[in-house]
N, C-alpha and C positions, 0 to 999 in steps of 0.2 A: 720324322716332322719333328718331333717333340726336339730334337737335337737342335734342327735349326731355328727353333722359336728361342730355345737356351742362347744360341749364339748371338740372335737380333738383341734379344735381352739384357744380356750381359753388355754387348758393346753399347747400350744406349746408357749403363748405368757405369760404364767405365769413367767416366770422368764425373761423376755424381760423386759428393763426397761424404754422400748418407749411405755406407759401409752397410746398414744394417738392409738399405734394400738391396742391393746386391747380395748378401748373404741369404736373403729369404728367397730371391729367384734361380741361387744357384740350389738352392738344397730341396727348393718345390721342385725344379727340372730332375734331379739326381734320382728322386720315388719319382715324379710323373714317368720318367723313363724306364724303370723297372715295370712299369702296371698298363699292362695289354688287359681289359676291361672283356673284348670283346673275345677272346681267347681261353676265357673262362666261362663256364656255364653257370645259372645260379643268377641272383641280384649281384646289382655291380660294389654294394659296400661290402658285403664280401669276398668281392673279388681283389678288391682295393686291401681287406685285412689278410687276405689270405696271401695275396703279393708279401704285405711286411711281414709276416711270418716265415715265406720263404726264403727275403733277404736275409731275416736274422739268421737263418739256419746256415745261409751259405757265405756269410759273414759281408755282405753287400752294405749291411746295416751294422754298427758296430754299438755295444752296450752305452749309454749316454748320449747317443746321435740324438742331435733337436731333427724333431718331424717339421714340416713348413706347417704352418698357419691351415686353417681348415680351406678360408675364401682362395688362398692362393692356391693350393691343390686342386681345390674347386675348379679352377679358371684354366690350371694347366689340362687338367681331362674330362671340360665339357661337362659336367656332371655340377650337382646342386651340393649346394654348401650344406644340405641334411643327408646325403650321400655320405659325405666325406665326416660326417660327423659318427653317423650308424657306425661306419666303418672304423674310428676309434676307438671309440665305446666297445664294440667287439674285441678288437684289438687287444683294449685295456682289460677285458674280462676274462681274456686268456695269458690276461700277466705278460704278455708283450711290450707294451710300453706303459708307462706312467705320468701324468698333467700334475701340472703344480700353477697354481690361480698368480695370472702376473708374468709367466715364464714359459710359458706353452707345454707341448709333450715332448717325453723323449723315450728311448728305448730304454724298457727297463725289461731286464730276462727273469721272467718268476720263476719257478719249480721247472725241474726237466721235462716232465713232463708235459707240460702246458707251452712246450718253445716248436714245435712244428702245428701247419695246419692240419685241421681236422679230416676225415678221409673223405673220399667224393659222396656227394649227394646221397641217401639213401642207401648206401655201398656197405664194407663191411669194416667192423670198427676195429680203431686201432689197436696192436695187440698190447695196450697198456697193462701192467701187472694190475690184478687188483680191479681193473676196470668191470663192472656189470654191463654187460654189451646188451642194447635194447634198439638198436639203430639198425643192424641189420633182419632184415624180413627171412627169417628162416623158422622151418616147422621145428618142434619140440623133439629133442632127444628120449624118442622111446621105445629103444633097442634096435632103432633100422639098422644103424653102423657095425653090429654084430652081426644084423642079420642078412644084411648086405655081404660084409666078407663072406660070408658061412658059404650063400649061394654063389658068391662070387670062385671059392675054392673049388666045390663041386661041380660046379661047371666046367672050368678049366679041366678038371680032372678025368672029365668024362669025353673032351674034345678041344684041348686048349687051343691046338697046332690050326684049326681051323679060323680061329678067332685073331687072328693079326696080319690080314689081310687087310684088300678092299672091299668095303661094300658097291654094290650098285648104285646109281644116283639117284638118291631118294631114300631108300635102303630095300631090302631085300622084301619079297611079299609076306614073307610069315613078320616082320619087323612093323609091316604096315597095319598085317591084321591084327596083332597085338594094340596098335595106337586105335583100330577103329573099336577093337574091345574098350579100350580104356576111355576112349572119346564118347562113345556111345550115351546116351539118355531119353529114357522117353521115347517122342517119334523121331529126335534125332540119330537117325546112323548113318554114317558116311563111310561108302566104300572106299576100303584096304587099295583101290586101284588110284584114288584122290587123294591119296594120304601121302605126306613126304615124312621124313625122318631128318631132324636138325639138330644141332650143338647145340642145346639152350634154346628156352624162347628167345635171346636176345637176338639172336641169329633167325631163328623164325620173323621177330619183329623186323630186321634189318632185310632179308630178303623179300618181304612182304613192301616194305616202303620200295626198295630197288625194282620190284614185277607191277606195284600198280601206279609209279608216279614217274614224273620225267626231273631233271633237275630245272630248281626253279617253281614247280607247282606249291601249292599252298595245301596244307594239312589240318584238319581240323582236328582240335580234342578238348577233353574235359579240362576247366581252369584250372584245376589241380590236376596231376599226373606223373603217372612211373618216369622218371626223372632222364629214361633211358632213350625213349620215345625223341624228347630234343635235342639230347646230345646228337643221337643217329640224324637227325634229318638234319641239323646243320651241317653235320660232319659229309653227306650227301649232297648239300647245296638246295635242300627244300626249305619252305616256309611252314612254320606252325604257328597255328591262331588258336586263342582260347574261346570256347563257350561257357557260356554260363551253366551253373551246375546247382542242383537243390537237394534234398533226403535222397532224392531215388536216381541220381546222377545226372548226367545230359536230359537237357532241358529239349524237348522238340521244336516248341517254337522259336528258343534261343538258337537252337541250329539250323532251323529253316532262315531265321534273318543274315544268318553267318553265312551261308550262300547266297543271299543277292547281293547283286552288285560284285562280285570274285568269283571267279571262276577256281570253284573248290575242286580238286581231283579226290580225296581221301580223307576218310575218319579214322581217325583211332581213338578205340573205346575200351572200357577195362568194366563191363557192365556189372557184373558178380564179384560182391566183396571188394569194392574197387580202393585202387590204393592210390592215396592213404586214408578216403572216407569213411570205408568199409560199407559207404551205398549200395545197394542190390537193386535193379532197375525190376518194375513187377512186368509180368505178361501184356499188361498194355501199355507202359513204357514202351518194351521192347520192339510192341508192334508200331506205335507212333515213330519210332527213332527209324525204323527200318522202310517207315511210310517215307519219311523226307529222302532219305538217301535212294529210293527209288525213283522217287520226281525227277531226284536233280541228279540222277544218273553217277552217283561218286562211291567209290571204293571203301568197304568197310573192312578196317583190320581190328578183329575181336581178341583180343586181350582175355583167354577165359583160364587163367591159369589158380586160379584161387576155388574154380567152382567145383573142384569133386568135393571139397572142405565142409561143402551147407548138406545140411539134412538131406533138401529134395533139392536136386539141382536144377534151376529153370532151363526151360529150352534157350538157347543159345540165337543169336539172331541171324546168324548162318542157317539154323534151319529157317526161315521165313525171307530170305534173301540170298539164296546160295550162290545163285551167277554172279554176287556181287561181292561177296563177304570174303577175306582171309581169314579165318580159325583158327587160333592158337591154345596147343593146350600142351600140358608137361607133367614129367613124376616130381621136377623139383620142390614143389611146394606142398606136394600132399606128403610124398615119400622121403626123397633125402636130395638137400642141392646139390652134391657132387655127382649124382646121375642123371649128368649133362643131357638129355632125352626131354626131346620135344616132338611135336605133331604138328604139321600144319597142314590145313585143308583149304587150299587154293581154288576159288572160282576154276571150274570145269576146262573151259574153255583158255585160262592162262596156267596150268598146269603145265605144261613142257617151258614155257621162258621161266615160271619158278622155280621147278626142278633144276634147270640148266644155274641160274643164278645163285641156288644155295648150293649145287654142287662147287660152283665156280669161288663161294664164300669158303670152300672149307672140305670137301668130299663127304658132305654130309656127316658124319660123325664116328669115331672107331667103332670097330666089330664086338670090340669087348663088351662097350656100352650099351649098344645096340640089342646085344643078345640077353645081357642080365635086365634090360627092363623090358623085354620081353617075355624073358625068363618068368619074372616076379608077377606079372600080369596074367601070364598063360596058369602059373600053379598057384594062385591064390592069392601068393603074398603080398602084392600091393594090394589089394582088396583089406587084407588082413590088420598090415599097419595103417591103414586110411584110418578104419574104425579105430584103432589105437590113437591114433595122432588126432581126431575128434573128440574123443573123450578128453583126451589132456589137455586140447586146448579149450573146452569147455572149460574145466577145472582151473585154467589160468586166467580165464575170463572174470570168474566169478572172484578170485582173488583181486583182481581190479576191482571189479566192482564195489568189493567189501571194503576194499583201501582208500579208494575216494568217493566211495559213498555213491554209487553213479545207480541211476535206474535203468529200465531195461531198453529206453528207447534210447539212451545214453551209449549203447555198444554193441556187436553182435557176437554175439557168444560164440560163433563160426568160424570169427576172422583172426588170422594172426598176428592184427597189429590193432591198436587203440589209438582216435581221432580223439585228442584233449585240448581244451584249452584252459590255459593257465589263468589265474585271476586278472583281473583286470589292470593293475599294478606291474605286471613282468610283461615285458615283451618278450616275444616267444626264442628269438632268440638270443635273449640275454639270461634266459631260463636257461635253454639248453648249453649254453655255456658255463653255467654256475652249477646244473647238473653234471656237470664233465669233472667241475673241480671237486665235487663232492664225488666220484668216482661211478659215475653212473650216462653212460653215453647214449643220447636219444638225436633224433633227426625233426626238425621244426618245418613247420608248414611251406615256409618261403621255398626248400629244397624243391617242393615241387611246383611252385608256382609257374605259369607257363609266362614267359614275356617278362616285361618288367612293370607290373598294374603299378596303382600309382598307394594302392592301399594294400601293404602285407598283412599277410597270413597272422592269426592271432593262432593258430593251434600246432601243436608238436605231434609227433609220432612214436608212439611207443611200441614196442616191437615183443610179444609177450612168448613168443616161443624161442627165439637165439638164447633165453639163460640158463644156463647147467641144468636148474630143477626148479620146482615149483618155490623152495627156501629162498633161495639169490634172486626169484625172481620179488618175491613179498618183500626180499629187504631192497630192492633197488625201490620201488612201487612207494614203500616207505619214505626212502629220503626225497623221495618228487616230491611226497605229499606234503612233507615238514616244510621243505622248499617253498611251495606255494605261500605256505602261511607267514613267510618271511618278507623283508621289503627291499628289493637288489640296491644296490649302490651305484647307481651310474653319473654320478653327477662329476667326479673328479674329472672323467674321461673328456666331458666338455667343455673344461674352462676354458 
């Protein structure tokens, strides 16, 4: 469509003596043809800036090439001028473009480390030398890497040949029993014969979406949430609509309103140490959410992968409405991320359907991982590492509280991440880009926003476990604190 528009506009200006207009149309269409906003997750302005970065890397845009005026590009892409202005500001912060008053914006290649687009929202940090990683939400290194290596070696020595075949769909019974022991808390004791092993929580989420919904169905979730749910739903042809949240997470009244007038099929929620805000629902809030879900007869996909990190694990929503809930837990956040071992407890009447779907997505997971996960749960290694992880994360939260002078209400000492608002003179996106140039990788609140809301999130998420040690963490936090006191320079990108 953009190509046809370009042809018609070029024909219109063919006999026009105003070559400036012809030049504008040509360069606008060249950049517009490269940009596919709908194919990229996240805010539209970021999709434009990321496309500029990719085009520079591929050679489609070269040093010194002039970019179209913001108004022209906005018209071509059917977005607002403000969206393009923010995209150009982000590209300038990345040192991909430079602007000159009266002349416009041009491709300008900055330092080598800034020439490529940033990693996926909330994902692994780029392997740049010297970068302090605070973007990937990983457990802290407390010796689990060596311990996992030792346990694996011992396990293979005891009977390695049996661990390189296929697992039964959903995992063997002893794997499920291990999962049941890991999940159990208080009065919540799911039966081993209703548990499925998955290759990480993302596979469990994907399997739950497929089991609970059909193409075109509507899924509700927190207005800020784990980015994978929106990406997976888009890939599967489902719609995701945000629900208002507060300091405890989902607001029951807002959930009820969202269900009125729409045929809602499922709800995705992270009720404990919510990603990214760290909010944890009280027992009363969970009961209210369960009441709305029961009344509306919607399935609940409950991502509870951070729950084991809390001092006293709250009862999950699955305990209240087990016949409607797909409950997910894993070893990745509490023990080691490479242990791609997750446990999914679907509604009992959906067990066979869910097992077939999960099996079709990748035949459960490798027996070596399933056996290792079961082994460390059974012999107490998982609990021992979890206890050390809790101590380390509490210490890292204390460092962050001291550096930023936070009060206890501004963070959760059990969380792997910190939800922080830079001063008013900083936009979150500009702050994250400036931090990147200072050697610290963080995620912005907009990376977790559902849909394209009118008002952008002003927060950033800092992951406290990813830094290699406490000293490196404090170094990164101090860089961010000092950066907050500075004034951003963005005006050159908006000239």
